[in-house]
GUROGU-806993 format. One record per atom (N, C-alpha, C): residue in one letter; x, y, z. Coordinates in steps of 0.02 Angstrom, whole numbers, padded with zeros to 5 digits, always signed. Example, Ala and Ser with C-alpha at 12.3 -4.5 7.8 and 13.67 -1.06 7.14 Angstrom:
# GUROGU-806993
a+00660-00284+00390a+00615-00225+00390a+00660-00165+00390s+00642-00112+00354s+00684-00053+00357s+00645+00002+00394
# end
This chain:
# GUROGU-806993
m+03656+03943+06289m+03724+03929+06264m+03721+03872+06213t+03756+03880+06158t+03757+03830+06105t+03797+03769+06127d+03771+03710+06112d+03808+03648+06123d+03855+03638+06063l+03918+03657+06072l+03965+03656+06016l+03978+03586+05990s+03966+03535+06032s+03978+03466+06009s+03929+03445+05955q+03874+03482+05948q+03824+03466+05897q+03838+03500+05830l+03888+03544+05828l+03903+03580+05766l+03946+03537+05719k+03938+03548+05655k+03977+03514+05604k+04030+03561+05576f+04089+03534+05564f+04144+03573+05536f+04173+03536+05476y+04200+03573+05429y+04230+03544+05369y+04299+03573+05358a+04347+03530+05341a+04416+03552+05328a+04427+03555+05253t+04463+03607+05231t+04480+03613+05161t+04538+03567+05144h+04549+03557+05079h+04611+03526+05057h+04668+03575+05068p+04729+03551+05076p+04786+03597+05084p+04790+03645+05024h+04806+03707+05039h+04810+03759+04988h+04866+03807+05007p+04890+03849+04960p+04944+03895+04976p+04925+03941+05034c+04971+03951+05080c+04959+03994+05138c+04963+04067+05117s+04915+04107+05140s+04913+04178+05122s+04967+04218+05159y+04993+04191+05215y+05039+04229+05257y+05110+04204+05254l+05118+04138+05247l+05185+04109+05243l+05191+04071+05178p+05221+04102+05127p+05220+04073+05059p+05250+04004+05054e+05295+03986+05100e+05326+03920+05095e+05283+03865+05126e+05227+03883+05155e+05185+03835+05190e+05121+03819+05151r+05093+03760+05165r+05027+03741+05140r+04979+03744+05198a+04920+03773+05187a+04872+03784+05241a+04810+03740+05233t+04780+03723+05289t+04715+03690+05291t+04671+03731+05337t+04609+03743+05316t+04563+03786+05355t+04502+03745+05376l+04483+03754+05439l+04424+03722+05467l+04367+03772+05466f+04311+03753+05433f+04253+03797+05427f+04193+03767+05464l+04155+03812+05496l+04090+03791+05522l+04045+03775+05463d+04004+03724+05470d+03956+03705+05418d+03918+03768+05394p+03923+03784+05329p+03890+03845+05304p+03814+03844+05310q+03785+03785+05323q+03713+03781+05334q+03694+03799+05406q+03743+03804+05449q+03730+03821+05519q+03719+03896+05525p+03662+03919+05550p+03652+03991+05559p+03704+04020+05608i+03731+04078+05590i+03780+04110+05634i+03743+04156+05682d+03729+04132+05742d+03697+04174+05792d+03750+04200+05840l+03731+04250+05879l+03779+04285+05921l+03814+04238+05971e+03776+04195+06004e+03806+04152+06055e+03855+04102+06025t+03836+04071+05968t+03881+04024+05935t+03945+04059+05915y+03938+04117+05885y+03996+04156+05862y+04041+04174+05921s+04011+04198+05976s+04050+04218+06034s+04088+04159+06064q+04054+04102+06070q+04087+04043+06097q+04144+04019+06052l+04134+04020+05987l+04186+03999+05942l+04244+04048+05940s+04231+04112+05952s+04285+04161+05958s+04331+04144+06015e+04302+04118+06070e+04343+04097+06127e+04389+04039+06108l+04371+04002+06056l+04411+03945+06033l+04455+03962+05973g+04459+04027+05956g+04505+04048+05904g+04476+04055+05835f+04409+04051+05828f+04378+04059+05762f+04371+04132+05744r+04370+04146+05679r+04360+04212+05652r+04305+04210+05600r+04279+04269+05581r+04229+04273+05528r+04258+04308+05467s+04242+04280+05409s+04256+04311+05344s+04194+04303+05301g+04160+04358+05289g+04098+04354+05251g+04047+04310+05286d+04025+04257+05252d+03975+04211+05279d+04004+04157+05323h+04069+04154+05330h+04101+04094+05358h+04137+04108+05424l+04131+04060+05470l+04173+04058+05529l+04226+04004+05517y+04288+04022+05532y+04343+03977+05514y+04399+03981+05566r+04444+03931+05562r+04504+03930+05603r+04557+03890+05566p+04621+03911+05568p+04674+03871+05538p+04675+03801+05569h+04691+03752+05526h+04689+03682+05548h+04745+03644+05514c+04805+03671+05519c+04863+03644+05482c+04899+03591+05524k+04912+03534+05494k+04944+03479+05531k+05017+03493+05546q+05052+03524+05500q+05125+03532+05507q+05145+03600+05533c+05097+03644+05546c+05114+03713+05564c+05063+03740+05616s+05089+03775+05665s+05046+03806+05716s+05064+03880+05723a+05083+03910+05668a+05107+03980+05670a+05052+04030+05683c+04989+04015+05662c+04934+04062+05671c+04906+04056+05742i+04919+04107+05782i+04898+04106+05852i+04845+04159+05864p+04784+04140+05886p+04733+04189+05901p+04756+04238+05955a+04739+04302+05946a+04761+04353+05993a+04702+04398+06011r+04702+04422+06074r+04651+04469+06096r+04681+04515+06150i+04650+04573+06158i+04672+04622+06207i+04622+04622+06265p+04644+04604+06326p+04599+04609+06385p+04595+04683+06405v+04539+04715+06392v+04537+04788+06393v+04544+04817+06463d+04522+04782+06515d+04527+04810+06582d+04600+04818+06604a+04643+04775+06577a+04713+04778+06597a+04756+04820+06550f+04727+04840+06494f+04767+04877+06443f+04784+04947+06467t+04848+04966+06456t+04871+05033+06469t+04907+05057+06406a+04887+05115+06381a+04917+05141+06320a+04990+05160+06332s+05033+05144+06283s+05103+05165+06286s+05109+05239+06269s+05169+05265+06276s+05180+05336+06258s+05164+05348+06185a+05185+05303+06141a+05171+05310+06070a+05096+05307+06056q+05061+05262+06090q+04989+05256+06080q+04952+05317+06106k+04976+05346+06160k+04945+05408+06185k+04953+05464+06135r+05009+05466+06100r+05019+05517+06048r+04971+05507+05990i+04959+05444+05973i+04910+05429+05919i+04841+05451+05940l+04822+05438+06001l+04756+05460+06026l+04751+05536+06023k+04804+05570+06042k+04803+05643+06042k+04796+05671+05971r+04832+05640+05923r+04830+05665+05854r+04761+05656+05823n+04722+05611+05850n+04657+05595+05819n+04597+05619+05862r+04610+05663+05908r+04556+05689+05950r+04503+05727+05909d+04523+05750+05850d+04477+05790+05809d+04432+05747+05765l+04435+05681+05771l+04394+05637+05729l+04327+05624+05763q+04275+05618+05721q+04209+05597+05745q+04197+05526+05722v+04168+05485+05766v+04155+05415+05750v+04080+05403+05750v+04055+05375+05696v+03984+05363+05688v+03973+05289+05671e+03926+05258+05703e+03909+05188+05688e+03862+05185+05628l+03878+05142+05580l+03837+05132+05520l+03819+05058+05514k+03765+05044+05478k+03752+04974+05462k+03797+04954+05404p+03816+04891+05400p+03860+04869+05346p+03827+04878+05278e+03857+04917+05235e+03830+04927+05169e+03884+04950+05121l+03871+04940+05057l+03917+04960+05005l+03892+05025+04975t+03924+05080+04992t+03908+05145+04963t+03966+05167+04920d+03954+05215+04876d+04008+05240+04833d+04065+05270+04875e+04048+05306+04928e+04099+05337+04970e+04141+05285+05005i+04109+05235+05034i+04145+05184+05072i+04187+05141+05024y+04159+05123+04967y+04198+05081+04921y+04258+05119+04893a+04250+05184+04878a+04306+05223+04852a+04365+05223+04901l+04350+05228+04966l+04403+05226+05016l+04435+05157+05018y+04394+05104+05017y+04419+05035+05017y+04464+05023+04956e+04443+05045+04898e+04481+05034+04837e+04549+05069+04841r+04551+05130+04864r+04614+05167+04871r+04660+05131+04920y+04632+05107+04975y+04671+05074+05026y+04703+05009+04999i+04663+04968+04968i+04689+04904+04942i+04743+04916+04890c+04731+04963+04845c+04780+04977+04791c+04845+05005+04819a+04841+05044+04873a+04900+05075+04901a+04938+05030+04949r+04901+04990+04987r+04932+04951+05042r+04937+04876+05029h+04896+04849+04985h+04894+04776+04977h+04893+04754+04904a+04929+04791+04862a+04932+04773+04791a+04970+04708+04780d+05006+04684+04831d+05043+04621+04827d+05005+04563+04858g+04942+04575+04879g+04905+04523+04914g+04849+04493+04874d+04813+04445+04905d+04761+04409+04869d+04695+04448+04866m+04693+04508+04896m+04634+04551+04891m+04640+04601+04834y+04696+04599+04799y+04706+04643+04742y+04695+04604+04677p+04661+04634+04628p+04630+04700+04628p+04563+04699+04664p+04545+04755+04697p+04480+04757+04732p+04422+04760+04683s+04364+04740+04706s+04303+04745+04666s+04244+04754+04713r+04189+04778+04687r+04129+04787+04727r+04102+04719+04751d+04105+04669+04708d+04082+04603+04729d+04124+04576+04786q+04189+04585+04782q+04234+04563+04835q+04217+04598+04901f+04208+04663+04897f+04191+04701+04958f+04125+04676+04988a+04075+04667+04946a+04009+04646+04970a+04012+04578+05004s+04049+04530+04974s+04051+04463+05002s+04095+04459+05064f+04146+04501+05067f+04194+04499+05123f+04170+04539+05183l+04141+04598+05171l+04129+04645+05226l+04057+04667+05235a+04019+04674+05181a+03952+04704+05186a+03899+04652+05201k+03906+04618+05257k+03857+04568+05278k+03821+04593+05341d+03757+04606+05335d+03720+04633+05392d+03690+04575+05432w+03731+04547+05478w+03709+04491+05518w+03672+04512+05581g+03671+04577+05594g+03642+04601+05656g+03695+04615+05709f+03753+04581+05703f+03807+04594+05751f+03865+04630+05719c+03862+04644+05654c+03917+04679+05619c+03903+04754+05619r+03956+04793+05630r+03952+04865+05630r+04006+04894+05584f+03990+04949+05550f+04040+04990+05518f+04048+05052+05562y+04108+05064+05589y+04121+05126+05625y+04159+05172+05578a+04128+05229+05562a+04157+05277+05515a+04193+05331+05553f+04256+05343+05536f+04297+05395+05567f+04301+05453+05517r+04278+05512+05538r+04275+05570+05494r+04310+05630+05525h+04337+05672+05479h+04364+05736+05499h+04331+05790+05457e+04294+05833+05492e+04256+05886+05458e+04214+05858+05400g+04184+05801+05412g+04139+05770+05363g+04173+05722+05315r+04239+05726+05309r+04274+05683+05261r+04288+05615+05292l+04271+05562+05255l+04281+05494+05279l+04355+05476+05275l+04384+05457+05333l+04454+05439+05336l+04465+05365+05348a+04419+05331+05381a+04429+05261+05397a+04362+05227+05413i+04361+05162+05401i+04305+05119+05421i+04334+05060+05460a+04310+05051+05521a+04327+04992+05560a+04267+04944+05558v+04276+04888+05524v+04224+04837+05521v+04232+04795+05584t+04180+04796+05625t+04184+04767+05693t+04123+04725+05707d+04135+04665+05734d+04080+04622+05754d+04068+04628+05829q+04005+04636+05847q+03984+04642+05917q+03972+04572+05945l+04016+04550+05990l+04008+04485+06023l+03979+04495+06093s+03958+04441+06124s+03933+04446+06192s+03989+04455+06242n+04051+04437+06221n+04108+04441+06266n+04160+04493+06245g+04145+04532+06194g+04192+04583+06171g+04177+04607+06101l+04226+04639+06070l+04221+04661+06001l+04273+04624+05960s+04254+04605+05900s+04300+04572+05854s+04319+04621+05799a+04383+04638+05796a+04407+04684+05745a+04416+04646+05680v+04365+04648+05637v+04365+04607+05576v+04413+04635+05524y+04407+04701+05510y+04449+04731+05458y+04444+04807+05464t+04499+04840+05452t+04499+04913+05451t+04533+04937+05387f+04502+04984+05354f+04534+05015+05295f+04528+05091+05303f+04577+05126+05274f+04583+05197+05288f+04617+05234+05231d+04616+05300+05236d+04648+05343+05186d+04723+05332+05188p+04753+05305+05134p+04825+05290+05136p+04869+05353+05137d+04840+05411+05124d+04880+05472+05125d+04886+05502+05195e+04845+05478+05242e+04845+05506+05310e+04891+05466+05355t+04954+05460+05334t+05001+05417+05371t+05015+05444+05441r+05017+05509+05449r+05034+05538+05514r+04984+05519+05569r+04923+05506+05550r+04872+05490+05600r+04877+05418+05626s+04911+05374+05589s+04913+05303+05609s+04843+05276+05621l+04802+05281+05569l+04731+05267+05577l+04716+05194+05595g+04755+05148+05568g+04744+05078+05586g+04754+05066+05660r+04807+05093+05688r+04820+05086+05759r+04768+05124+05800f+04749+05183+05776f+04698+05221+05813f+04632+05183+05815a+04614+05149+05761a+04551+05112+05759a+04550+05058+05813i+04607+05025+05825i+04610+04975+05878i+04604+05008+05946l+04639+05063+05956l+04635+05099+06020l+04563+05121+06033w+04529+05144+05981w+04459+05165+05989w+04415+05106+06007q+04427+05048+05975q+04387+04989+05991q+04401+04964+06062i+04461+04973+06087i+04475+04957+06157i+04432+04999+06203e+04430+05064+06189e+04389+05109+06231e+04315+05093+06224e+04292+05076+06165e+04222+05059+06155e+04204+04994+06191t+04250+04946+06191t+04239+04884+06228t+04234+04897+06303r+04277+04940+06328r+04273+04960+06398r+04206+04994+06413r+04186+05039+06369r+04124+05076+06379r+04065+05029+06385q+04066+04975+06346q+04011+04927+06347q+04017+04876+06405g+04071+04880+06443g+04080+04834+06498g+04096+04763+06476l+04128+04756+06418l+04146+04690+06391l+04220+04675+06405e+04241+04615+06385e+04306+04590+06408e+04365+04604+06363a+04357+04595+06297a+04416+04594+06255a+04402+04618+06184v+04455+04640+06151v+04454+04653+06079v+04490+04595+06046y+04456+04560+06003y+04486+04503+05967y+04519+04529+05903l+04584+04513+05896l+04624+04540+05841l+04637+04491+05785g+04610+04431+05789g+04626+04382+05737g+04690+04346+05754y+04730+04330+05703y+04789+04288+05714y+04853+04328+05712w+04898+04309+05757w+04966+04336+05757w+05013+04281+05732i+05058+04301+05686i+05106+04254+05657i+05175+04284+05666k+05218+04251+05701k+05284+04277+05718k+05323+04300+05657n+05323+04260+05605n+05365+04275+05546n+05328+04313+05491c+05272+04344+05509c+05235+04384+05460c+05238+04457+05482r+05273+04498+05443r+05284+04568+05461r+05219+04606+05468k+05168+04590+05427k+05105+04626+05430k+05067+04613+05495m+05086+04561+05532m+05052+04546+05595m+05088+04575+05656s+05147+04604+05646s+05188+04624+05703s+05157+04678+05746y+05114+04720+05717y+05084+04775+05755y+05043+04750+05814k+05018+04690+05811k+04973+04665+05864k+05007+04660+05931t+05073+04648+05931t+05108+04642+05995t+05122+04710+06027e+05103+04765+05994e+05111+04831+06024e+05059+04843+06079y+05007+04804+06081y+04953+04813+06129y+04963+04765+06188r+04978+04794+06246r+04995+04752+06304r+04951+04771+06364p+04931+04721+06403p+04946+04650+06391p+04907+04623+06331l+04935+04571+06302l+04903+04536+06247l+04894+04463+06268e+04836+04435+06251e+04824+04365+06265e+04826+04325+06201m+04859+04267+06204m+04863+04222+06147m+04837+04153+06166l+04802+04122+06119l+04772+04056+06132l+04824+04002+06115v+04852+03972+06167v+04904+03922+06160v+04880+03858+06194n+04878+03803+06156n+04853+03739+06182n+04785+03747+06214q+04741+03784+06180q+04672+03794+06200q+04665+03832+06267r+04717+03871+06284r+04713+03912+06345r+04740+03982+06328w+04704+04033+06350w+04725+04102+06338w+04782+04119+06387v+04840+04135+06359v+04900+04150+06397v+04915+04225+06390r+04926+04258+06445r+04935+04331+06444r+05009+04349+06438l+05025+04393+06391l+05092+04421+06383l+05091+04492+06407t+05139+04511+06449t+05140+04578+06477t+05199+04617+06449
# end
């Protein structure tokens, strides 16, 4: 087990918040010279850290505590009626594990997704360099799960394998396949995969009450949120 007290962290200067435009954000980063090994990453996930590309980070804002880490305890999770319908609609999909890489097929799907769903965000316009630095990092614990229908790529769930669960890093999908609810299905699939591996939780990143794009996370119950350094279960 890593002695976390020996790790170095650095805080950024305040910068515009990506989720709440009226706020200024400060981010706490693990020293980029520190190797990201599985145990360190898993322990820091328990404390609310996330990975983006090469970096492990956590919000560190003095005036705001809106970003709340969230995870799904998979043993207690029960699919709702709507989630069961999503599972049924996607029974015809095949899921294959891939190593993280930038291929023409995967990037084309990513590009379509960003342009259709996030043209108002800081990831627009997409680029191959952006994709490579953000997602295509082969750390040994990162997986690309490809969801296909009759050979056609419909979605990629970028997922980190932790010792205590799976971390849902990012999912992108065919924006024309709205009926399938592929983003929600990817989380449901990761819940089942976490159960299959005998692990504890799916880490969903941060939930923000006043951010519409984060509202879907409360659909998965029970949900645990890290409040005052303690995971609190919402049923």
